[in-house]
C-alpha positions as CSV (number, residue, x, y, z in Angstrom):
1,M,-3.3,-6.2,-18.2
2,L,-6.8,-5.1,-17.6
3,K,-6.9,-6.9,-14.3
4,R,-3.9,-4.9,-13.1
5,K,-5.4,-1.6,-14.2
6,I,-8.6,-2.3,-12.4
7,L,-6.7,-3.4,-9.3
8,D,-4.5,-0.3,-9.4
9,A,-7.5,1.9,-9.9
10,A,-9.3,0.3,-6.9
11,M,-6.2,0.9,-4.8
12,V,-6.0,4.6,-5.9
13,L,-9.6,5.1,-5.1
14,L,-9.4,3.4,-1.7
15,L,-6.4,5.4,-0.5
16,P,-8.1,8.8,-0.1
17,L,-11.0,7.0,1.5
18,L,-8.7,5.5,4.1
19,M,-7.1,8.9,4.7
20,A,-10.5,10.3,5.5
21,Y,-10.7,8.3,8.7
22,S,-12.8,10.9,10.6
23,L,-15.4,11.0,7.8
24,I,-15.8,7.2,7.3
25,G,-15.7,6.0,10.9
26,E,-13.5,3.6,12.7
27,A,-15.3,0.3,11.7
28,F,-15.4,1.1,8.0
29,H,-11.7,2.3,8.2
30,E,-10.8,-1.2,9.4
31,V,-12.8,-2.9,6.7
32,A,-11.2,-0.6,4.0
33,G,-7.8,-1.1,5.5
34,T,-8.2,-4.9,5.3
35,L,-9.4,-4.6,1.7
36,M,-6.3,-2.4,0.9
37,L,-4.1,-5.1,2.4
38,A,-5.8,-7.8,0.3
39,L,-5.4,-5.6,-2.9
40,F,-1.8,-5.0,-2.0
41,I,-1.1,-8.8,-1.7
42,L,-3.0,-9.4,-5.0
43,H,-1.0,-6.5,-6.6
44,H,2.3,-8.2,-5.7
45,W,1.0,-11.6,-6.8
46,L,0.2,-10.2,-10.2
47,N,3.5,-8.5,-10.3
48,R,5.5,-11.4,-8.9
49,E,7.9,-11.3,-11.9
50,W,9.3,-8.0,-10.5
51,W,10.4,-10.0,-7.4
52,K,12.0,-12.6,-9.5
53,S,14.0,-10.0,-11.5
54,L,15.4,-8.2,-8.4
55,F,18.8,-9.9,-8.7
56,R,18.9,-9.9,-12.5
57,G,20.3,-7.4,-14.9
58,K,22.2,-4.1,-14.3
59,Y,21.1,-1.4,-12.0
60,S,20.9,2.0,-13.4
61,L,20.3,5.0,-11.2
62,Q,16.6,5.0,-12.1
63,R,16.3,1.3,-11.3
64,V,18.0,1.8,-8.0
65,F,15.6,4.6,-7.1
66,R,12.5,2.6,-8.2
67,T,13.6,-0.6,-6.5
68,G,14.5,1.3,-3.3
69,L,11.2,3.1,-3.4
70,N,9.3,-0.2,-4.0
71,L,11.0,-2.0,-1.2
72,L,10.4,0.9,1.2
73,L,6.8,0.9,0.2
74,V,6.5,-2.8,0.8
75,L,7.9,-2.4,4.3
76,F,5.4,0.4,5.0
77,M,2.5,-1.7,3.6
78,I,3.4,-4.6,5.9
79,C,3.9,-2.5,9.0
80,Q,0.8,-0.3,8.4
81,P,-1.8,-3.0,8.6
82,L,0.0,-4.8,11.4
83,C,-0.2,-1.6,13.5
84,G,-3.9,-1.2,12.4
85,I,-4.7,-4.7,13.5
86,L,-3.1,-4.1,16.9
87,M,-5.3,-1.0,17.3
88,S,-8.5,-2.8,16.1
89,K,-11.7,-2.4,18.0
90,H,-13.9,-4.1,15.5
91,L,-12.7,-6.6,13.0
92,Y,-9.7,-7.9,15.0
93,A,-10.9,-7.1,18.5
94,V,-10.7,-10.8,19.5
95,L,-6.9,-10.7,19.2
96,P,-5.0,-10.2,22.5
97,T,-3.4,-6.7,22.0
98,D,-3.5,-5.3,25.5
99,G,-1.2,-2.4,26.1
100,V,0.2,-2.0,22.6
101,S,-2.5,0.2,21.1
102,S,-0.9,3.5,21.9
103,V,2.5,2.4,20.5
104,A,0.8,1.0,17.4
105,R,-1.1,4.3,16.9
106,A,2.2,6.3,17.2
107,I,3.6,4.1,14.4
108,H,0.4,3.9,12.3
109,L,-0.2,7.6,11.8
110,P,3.3,8.6,10.4
111,L,3.3,5.5,8.3
112,A,0.0,6.5,6.8
113,N,1.2,10.0,5.9
114,W,4.6,8.9,4.6
115,G,3.0,5.9,2.9
116,F,0.8,8.3,1.0
117,V,3.8,10.1,-0.3
118,L,5.6,6.8,-1.2
119,M,2.5,5.5,-3.0
120,S,2.2,8.8,-4.9
121,L,5.9,8.5,-6.0
122,H,5.4,4.8,-6.9
123,A,2.4,5.7,-9.0
124,G,4.4,8.5,-10.6
125,T,7.2,6.2,-11.6
126,H,4.6,4.1,-13.5
127,L,2.7,7.0,-15.1
128,G,4.0,6.2,-18.6
129,A,2.6,2.7,-18.4
130,M,-0.8,4.0,-17.1
131,L,-1.3,6.5,-19.9
132,P,-2.8,5.3,-23.2
133,K,-0.3,5.0,-26.1
134,E,-0.5,7.6,-28.7
135,K,-1.6,6.4,-32.1
136,K,0.6,7.5,-35.1
């Protein structure tokens, strides 16, 4: 449980840093984005039971909302780094990405903004689990 909280806290701290692209610079943005991707993969590995439970049980309106939100966020979190890699001038510069940088940028920027909204909603749906339990 502690590993998950540390991981989630790291992702929460890394997100505004990534959003401050003009302050942190292009090279560090690529490193931080790669770290965020690694944390995202680890987050899903630690929460792999959620994937196994997708087709089990009944779906209430709340579960439909949370599942839809999570799946949309997964889609964003796959497309976002892929577009970033296609634009890379530092970490992934050796990859042959000629002619796709402008298209990748046009996708990357809206995904970043909407991804921030989706991640905020995702965190909000887990707020109860993040807050300490009250002692009676």
